[in-house]
C-alpha positions as CSV (number, residue, x, y, z in Angstrom):
1,M,80.4,61.3,51.2
2,S,80.1,64.3,48.4
3,T,83.1,65.7,46.9
4,S,82.4,69.0,48.6
5,T,82.3,67.6,51.9
6,L,86.0,65.9,51.1
7,V,87.5,69.1,49.9
8,I,86.3,70.7,53.3
9,I,87.8,68.1,55.1
10,G,90.9,68.1,53.1
11,A,91.5,71.8,53.6
12,A,90.9,71.7,57.6
13,L,93.7,68.8,57.8
14,V,95.9,71.2,55.5
15,L,95.2,73.9,57.6
16,L,95.8,71.9,60.7
17,V,99.3,71.0,59.6
18,L,100.0,74.3,58.7
19,V,99.1,75.4,62.2
20,L,101.1,72.9,63.9
21,V,104.2,73.5,61.6
22,L,104.2,77.5,62.6
23,L,103.9,76.4,66.2
24,A,106.8,74.2,66.0
25,R,109.0,76.7,64.4
26,T,108.3,79.6,66.8
27,G,109.5,77.3,69.5
28,R,106.4,76.8,71.5
29,K,106.3,74.0,73.9
30,S,103.2,71.7,74.3
31,V,100.5,72.7,76.9
32,E,101.3,69.1,78.7
33,G,105.3,70.2,79.2
34,P,106.6,71.8,82.3
35,A,106.7,75.9,82.0
36,D,110.6,76.4,81.7
37,D,110.0,80.1,80.6
38,G,110.8,81.8,83.8
39,I,107.0,81.6,85.1
40,A,107.1,80.2,88.6
41,M,105.1,77.2,89.3
42,V,102.2,77.5,92.4
43,K,103.3,75.5,95.4
44,P,100.9,73.1,97.0
45,A,99.1,74.3,99.8
46,T,101.2,72.3,102.2
47,E,104.4,73.6,101.3
48,L,103.0,77.2,102.2
49,S,101.3,76.0,105.4
50,P,102.9,77.2,108.8
51,I,105.3,74.7,110.2
52,A,103.5,72.6,112.8
53,T,104.8,72.9,116.6
54,D,104.9,70.8,119.4
55,E,102.9,73.6,121.6
56,P,99.5,72.5,122.7
57,L,96.9,74.7,121.0
58,P,95.5,77.1,123.8
59,E,92.2,76.4,125.7
60,P,89.0,77.8,124.7
61,G,88.5,81.1,126.4
62,A,92.2,81.5,127.4
63,P,93.6,84.7,126.4
64,A,95.4,84.9,123.3
65,T,99.0,85.1,123.0
66,T,101.5,85.9,120.4
67,T,104.5,84.0,119.3
68,G,106.8,85.7,121.8
69,L,106.2,89.0,120.9
70,A,105.2,91.4,123.6
71,T,101.9,93.3,122.8
72,A,104.0,96.7,122.8
73,E,105.9,95.2,120.3
74,L,103.3,94.9,117.9
75,A,101.7,98.2,117.9
76,P,103.5,100.9,119.9
77,A,101.2,103.6,121.5
78,P,101.6,107.0,119.8
79,V,104.0,109.2,121.7
80,P,102.7,112.5,122.5
81,V,105.0,115.1,120.5
82,A,104.2,118.1,122.8
83,E,102.0,119.1,125.6
84,A,98.6,120.7,124.0
85,P,98.5,124.3,124.7
86,A,95.8,125.6,127.0
87,G,92.6,127.0,125.2
88,P,90.4,125.8,122.2
89,A,91.8,123.5,119.8
90,D,92.0,124.7,116.2
91,P,90.0,123.0,113.5
92,L,92.9,121.2,112.2
93,T,90.8,119.9,109.2
94,R,90.9,123.2,107.5
95,L,94.5,122.6,106.4
96,K,94.3,121.1,102.9
97,G,94.8,117.5,102.9
98,L,94.1,117.1,106.5
99,G,90.6,115.1,107.2
100,P,89.0,114.1,110.4
101,K,91.1,110.8,110.7
102,A,94.2,112.6,110.3
103,E,93.1,115.2,112.8
104,A,92.3,112.6,115.2
105,A,96.0,111.1,114.7
106,L,97.5,114.4,115.5
107,N,95.1,114.9,118.8
108,A,96.3,111.8,119.9
109,L,100.0,113.1,119.4
110,G,99.0,116.3,121.7
111,V,98.8,118.4,118.3
112,T,95.6,120.6,118.5
113,R,96.7,124.0,117.1
114,Y,98.0,125.4,114.3
115,E,100.6,127.2,116.0
116,Q,102.1,124.0,117.0
117,I,102.3,122.5,113.2
118,A,103.6,125.8,112.4
119,A,106.7,125.3,114.8
120,W,107.9,122.0,113.5
121,S,111.4,121.8,112.7
122,E,112.2,118.9,110.2
123,G,112.9,116.4,113.3
124,D,109.4,117.3,114.5
125,I,108.2,116.3,111.1
126,A,110.1,113.0,111.0
127,R,109.0,111.8,114.6
128,V,105.3,113.1,114.2
129,D,105.0,111.5,110.2
130,A,106.4,108.2,111.9
131,Q,103.6,108.0,114.0
132,M,100.7,108.8,111.2
133,G,100.3,105.1,110.2
134,N,98.0,105.5,106.8
135,F,98.8,109.0,106.7
136,K,102.6,108.8,106.4
137,G,104.1,111.2,104.4
138,R,101.2,113.7,103.9
139,I,102.8,116.3,106.3
140,V,105.3,117.3,103.4
141,R,103.5,116.3,100.8
142,D,100.4,118.6,101.3
143,R,102.7,121.0,103.0
144,W,101.1,121.2,106.4
145,V,103.8,123.2,108.3
146,E,103.8,125.8,105.5
147,Q,99.7,126.0,105.7
148,A,99.8,126.0,109.3
149,K,101.9,129.0,109.5
150,F,99.3,131.2,107.6
151,L,96.4,130.0,109.7
152,A,98.3,130.3,112.9
153,T,98.9,134.1,112.0
154,G,95.6,134.7,110.6
155,D,96.8,135.2,107.0
156,V,93.6,133.7,105.5
157,A,94.4,136.0,102.3
158,G,98.0,134.5,102.1
159,F,96.6,130.9,102.6
160,E,94.1,131.4,99.9
161,A,96.6,133.1,97.7
162,T,98.9,129.9,97.8
163,F,96.7,127.1,98.7
164,G,93.2,128.0,97.4
165,K,89.9,128.7,98.9
166,L,89.8,128.0,102.5
167,G,87.2,125.2,103.2
């Protein structure tokens, strides 16, 4: 071996020792040790698996059942807010922040006209909002009641001055 090779190997060893000393001074734990620094260990899949019961598995083709919950408890049907007024439905999607899916959800609740939305009280808003699923909170956030008051009276200019161009 040449002298330059021995010098390079010696420098590498000195560098390795320095790195190990620095790691020891910073309080780092070895890679093999347990993680005691507040990081939770992942539980084995057997601990996360559902507990086996003595109940037999359902026969193939049998109707599916849930664990003691009635179907109505899982997904309650929408409760109509009011009777739909006579006449054609208003295009509720003209309200800012109210798309076709939200319109369908309102229609399922019997809400089809701007007048209905414009007349909502705080209690009505809470009752409807609780049944809006993914659109929960949009009534207040997007100010549907205020928008509907303009459109129910036909005040397009007032609507556009407050909410922007009517789509």
